[in-house]
C-alpha positions in Angstrom: -14.4 -29.0 13.1 -17.9 -29.5 11.6 -19.5 -27.8 14.6 -17.2 -24.8 14.2 -17.9 -24.6 10.5 -21.6 -24.9 11.1 -21.5 -22.1 13.7 -19.5 -19.9 11.3 -21.9 -20.5 8.5 -24.9 -19.8 10.8 -23.3 -16.6 12.0 -22.7 -15.3 8.5 -26.2 -16.2 7.4 -27.6 -14.4 10.4 -25.5 -11.3 9.5 -26.8 -11.4 5.9 -30.4 -11.9 7.0 -30.2 -9.0 9.4 -28.4 -6.8 6.9 -31.0 -7.5 4.2 -33.9 -7.2 6.6 -32.6 -4.0 8.4 -35.6 -2.0 7.1 -38.0 -4.3 9.0 -35.8 -5.3 12.0 -34.5 -1.8 12.8 -36.7 0.0 15.4 -35.7 3.5 14.2 -34.4 5.1 11.0 -30.6 5.1 11.1 -30.3 8.9 10.7 -33.1 9.9 13.0 -31.8 12.3 15.7 -33.1 13.0 19.1 -30.7 15.4 20.9 -32.6 14.9 24.2 -31.6 11.2 24.2 -27.9 11.7 23.3 -25.4 9.3 24.9 -28.1 7.1 26.3 -27.1 3.8 27.9 -28.6 0.5 26.5 -32.2 0.1 27.5 -35.7 -0.7 26.2 -35.7 2.4 24.0 -32.2 1.9 22.6 -30.8 -1.6 22.8 -27.2 -0.5 22.2 -27.6 3.0 23.5 -27.5 6.2 21.4 -24.7 8.3 20.0 -23.8 12.0 20.5 -26.7 13.0 18.2 -29.2 10.7 19.8 -29.3 8.2 17.0 -30.1 4.6 17.9 -26.9 2.6 17.7 -28.7 -0.7 17.2 -30.4 0.6 14.1 -27.1 2.0 12.8 -25.3 -1.2 13.4 -28.0 -3.1 11.4 -27.7 -0.7 8.4 -24.0 -0.5 8.8 -23.8 -4.3 8.5 -25.7 -4.1 5.3 -23.5 -1.4 3.8 -20.2 -3.1 4.8 -21.1 -6.6 3.8 -22.5 -5.6 0.4 -19.6 -3.2 -0.1 -16.9 -5.8 0.6 -18.7 -8.4 -1.5 -19.0 -6.1 -4.5 -15.4 -5.0 -4.2 -14.2 -8.6 -3.8 -16.2 -9.6 -6.9 -14.7 -6.6 -8.9 -11.1 -7.5 -7.8 -11.6 -11.1 -8.7 -12.9 -10.3 -12.1 -9.9 -8.0 -12.8 -7.5 -10.6 -11.5 -9.1 -13.2 -13.8 -8.9 -10.9 -16.8 -5.3 -10.0 -16.1 -4.1 -13.4 -15.2 -5.8 -15.3 -18.0 -4.7 -12.7 -20.6 -1.1 -12.8 -19.4 -1.0 -16.6 -19.4 -2.8 -17.1 -22.8 -1.0 -14.3 -24.8 2.4 -14.7 -23.3 5.4 -12.7 -24.6 5.2 -9.0 -24.4 1.6 -8.9 -23.0 2.6 -11.3 -20.2 5.7 -9.2 -19.3 3.7 -5.9 -19.4 0.8 -7.2 -17.3 3.1 -8.9 -14.8 5.2 -5.7 -14.5 2.0 -3.8 -13.7 1.0 -6.4 -11.2 4.5 -6.2 -9.5 4.1 -2.5 -9.4 0.9 -2.8 -7.4 2.4 -5.5 -5.2 5.5 -3.4 -4.4 3.4 -0.8 -2.6 1.6 -1.9 0.6 -2.0 -2.4 -0.3 -3.5 -0.5 2.6 -1.1 2.4 2.3 -1.9 2.7 -1.4 -5.6 2.6 -0.6 -5.4 5.3 2.1 -3.2 7.5 -0.1 -5.5 7.4 -3.2 -8.6 7.9 -1.1 -7.0 10.9 0.7 -6.4 12.5 -2.7 -10.1 12.3 -3.7 -12.8 14.7 -2.4 -13.8 14.0 1.2 -17.1 15.9 1.3 -18.9 13.5 -1.0 -22.6 12.5 -0.5 -23.1 9.2 1.3 -23.9 7.0 -1.7 -21.1 8.5 -3.8 -18.7 7.7 -1.0 -20.0 4.1 -1.1 -19.3 4.0 -4.8 -15.8 5.5 -4.4 -14.9 3.1 -1.6 -16.2 0.1 -3.5 -14.2 1.1 -6.7 -11.0 1.8 -4.8 -11.1 -1.5 -2.9 -11.8 -3.4 -6.2 -9.4 -1.5 -8.4 -6.5 -1.6 -6.0 -6.8 -5.1 -4.5 -6.5 -7.4 -7.5 -2.8 -7.8 -7.9 -2.0 -10.7 -5.6 -4.9 -12.8 -7.0 -3.8 -12.0 -10.6 -0.4 -13.8 -10.1 -2.1 -16.9 -8.7 -4.7 -16.9 -11.5 -1.9 -16.6 -14.1 0.1 -19.5 -12.6 -3.1 -21.7 -12.5 -3.9 -20.7 -16.1 -0.4 -21.6 -17.3 -0.6 -25.0 -15.6 -4.0 -25.7 -17.3 -2.9 -24.5 -20.7 0.0 -27.0 -20.5 -2.3 -29.8 -19.5 -3.2 -32.7 -21.9 -6.8 -31.6 -22.4 -5.6 -28.1 -23.6 -3.0 -29.6 -25.9 -5.5 -32.0 -27.3 -8.0 -29.1 -27.9 -5.2 -27.1 -29.7 -4.4 -30.1 -31.8 -8.1 -30.5 -32.7 -8.1 -26.9 -34.1 -10.4 -25.4 -31.4 -10.8 -21.6 -31.6 -9.1 -19.5 -28.9 -12.4 -18.1 -27.7 -13.9 -21.6 -27.4 -10.8 -22.9 -25.5 -11.1 -20.1 -23.0 -14.9 -20.3 -22.5 -15.3 -24.1 -22.4 -12.0 -25.4 -21.1 -9.9 -22.8 -19.3 -12.3 -20.6 -17.3 -14.4 -23.5 -15.9 -11.2 -25.2 -14.6 -10.2 -21.9 -13.0 -13.5 -21.6 -11.0 -12.1 -23.1 -7.8 -9.1 -20.7 -7.9 -11.4 -17.7 -8.5 -13.8 -18.8 -5.7 -10.8 -19.1 -3.3 -9.5 -15.6 -4.2 -13.0 -14.1 -3.7 -13.3 -15.7 -0.3 -9.8 -14.4 0.6 -10.6 -10.9 -0.6 -13.8 -10.5 1.5 -12.2 -10.2 5.0 -9.4 -8.1 3.6 -11.8 -5.6 2.1 -13.9 -5.6 5.3 -10.8 -4.6 7.1 -9.9 -2.1 4.4 -13.3 -0.4 4.7 -13.1 -0.4 8.5 -9.7 1.3 8.3 -11.0 3.9 5.9 -14.0 4.6 8.0 -12.1 5.0 11.2 -9.9 7.6 9.6 -12.9 9.5 8.1 -12.1 8.4 4.6 -14.8 5.8 4.0 -18.6 5.9 3.9 -19.8 9.4 4.7 -22.3 10.3 7.4 -25.1 9.9 8.0 -25.0 6.6 6.2 -23.5 4.0 8.7 -20.9 1.4 8.0 -18.7 -0.7 10.3 -15.9 1.7 9.6 -17.5 4.9 10.7 -19.2 3.1 13.6 -15.7 2.0 14.8 -14.6 5.7 14.6 -16.5 6.2 17.8 -13.8 4.2 19.6 -11.1 6.7 18.6 -12.2 9.3 21.1 -10.1 9.2 24.3 -11.9 7.3 27.1 -14.9 6.4 24.8 -14.9 2.7 25.8 -14.5 3.4 29.5 -17.5 5.8 29.4 -19.6 3.7 27.1 -18.5 0.1 26.8 -21.4 -0.8 24.5 -19.6 1.1 21.7 -17.4 -1.9 21.2 -20.4 -3.8 19.7 -19.4 -3.0 16.1 -15.9 -4.2 16.8 -17.2 -7.5 18.2 -19.4 -8.0 15.1 -16.4 -7.3 12.8 -14.2 -9.7 14.7 -16.8 -12.5 14.8 -17.5 -12.1 11.0 -13.7 -12.2 10.2 -13.3 -15.4 12.3 -16.3 -17.0 10.7 -15.0 -16.2 7.2 -11.5 -17.6 8.1 -13.1 -20.8 9.5 -15.2 -21.4 6.3 -12.2 -20.7 4.1 -10.0 -23.1 6.0 -12.8 -25.7 5.9 -13.1 -25.4 2.1 -9.3 -25.6 1.7 -9.1 -28.8 3.8 -11.9 -30.5 1.8 -10.6 -29.3 -1.6 
């Protein structure tokens, strides 16, 4: 168990290091084209071959790892913050506010998350500049992916508000803001951390699905999603097996995240 967890942590650290250091590790700019070297097989000039435009796939994978990991992390943080705000407000205020917020949460949960994400993204402009498409994808993932976590945060907040330390704080006349800041939120930290870790792989898959359908990060900026779109062409893998490299990286990263989450759950 410890060996698997250590290997998972090492893999994720390696991915983060290569993502952050893509500017120094990458042999070529991710958008540099060389039509004379289109569809090259892996070799000394292109470690993972080249695409239809002659762009180096190893360089694009490095930069795509940076974009996808940072995008998923930022979206998971946004969704966790929204879930914390909704769940804590519903638990603390109760009454009408609780019913209203939980009705909104149920509305989001009643629609399949990925279907909702694809529908909303398809309604937005598709011909957006690369960095605007990153912002749109990040906001969509975060703004649409908070509902499940909000219910768990609310349940945890209700349990803590009914605990002896909260009742004693109320009896001592502590202000609501002080109760939230000093007693409730610190005790919800493990729950929020777990929800963040759960959201990361979900948002990685969400970005990958958007990219494969042409609804994610716009070209020429690479991401795991639009790199995986290369696999949708008939016979692409048979003609160029090295195109599965992004899929392998995505799979390994998801397995590593799952292993670390299970490890943290077992030791909690």
